[in-house]
FIVEX-870068 format. One record per residue (C-alpha): residue in one letter; x, y, z. Coordinates in steps of 0.2 Angstrom, whole numbers, padded with zeros to 4 digits, always signed. Layout:
AXYZ;...
//
This chain:
M+0003+0009+0079;S+0001+0007+0060;L+0010+0018+0048;M+0003+0030+0035;I+0010+0037+0019;N+0010+0056+0017;E+0009+0068+0002;E+0028+0066+0000;C+0025+0049-0009;I+0031+0048-0026;A+0022+0032-0030;C+0038+0022-0034;D+0031+0006-0028;A+0046+0001-0017;C+0036+0000-0001;R+0022-0010-0008;E+0034-0024-0013;E+0041-0025+0004;C+0025-0026+0014;P+0023-0044+0021;N+0005-0041+0025;E+0000-0033+0008;A-0006-0018+0018;I+0000-0005+0005;D-0009-0001-0011;E-0010+0012-0024;G-0020+0027-0020;D-0023+0043-0029;P-0012+0053-0029;Y-0001+0043-0017;Y+0000+0026-0010;I-0010+0021+0006;I-0008+0009+0020;D-0023-0001+0027;P-0022+0001+0046;E-0031-0015+0048;L-0017-0025+0040;C-0002-0015+0045;T+0008-0023+0060;E+0023-0012+0058;C+0031-0029+0051;Y+0029-0037+0068;G+0033-0056+0066;F+0043-0053+0051;Y+0056-0039+0054;D+0064-0030+0068;E+0058-0013+0060;P+0045-0009+0047;A+0052-0014+0030;C+0043+0000+0021;L+0053+0013+0031;S+0069+0007+0025;V+0065+0007+0006;C+0056+0023+0005;P+0067+0035-0005;V+0058+0051+0001;D+0054+0047+0019;A+0035+0048+0015;I+0030+0034+0028;V+0026+0040+0046;S+0017+0035+0061;D-0002+0036+0060;P-0008+0046+0074;D-0026+0040+0072;N-0021+0022+0074;I-0010+0021+0089;E-0007+0003+0095;S+0003-0006+0108;L+0015-0020+0105;E+0002-0032+0112;E-0011-0025+0100;L+0001-0027+0085;K+0005-0045+0091;F-0014-0049+0092;K-0017-0041+0074;Y-0003-0052+0067;S-0010-0067+0075;Q-0027-0064+0067;I-0020-0060+0050;H-0008-0075+0049;K-0018-0088+0059;E-0017-0105+0052;N-0033-0113+0045;
//
């Protein structure tokens, strides 16, 4: 499942720098995660990097984008396929 950023976000930019898929962008009033790009860091880290750097715990599971590990693997392969 992809992640989402809730209203607790303080727009500190810490999560955006950590995202290997560049799925996090500035929003108004808080940052947003593109569910089409979020793989929960599958293929990069054992757990989502954004979760570990968020100082206010504003990043949570997105109930509207529930994905299995197989779906995350497929999404990763599509985002990072070699040309």
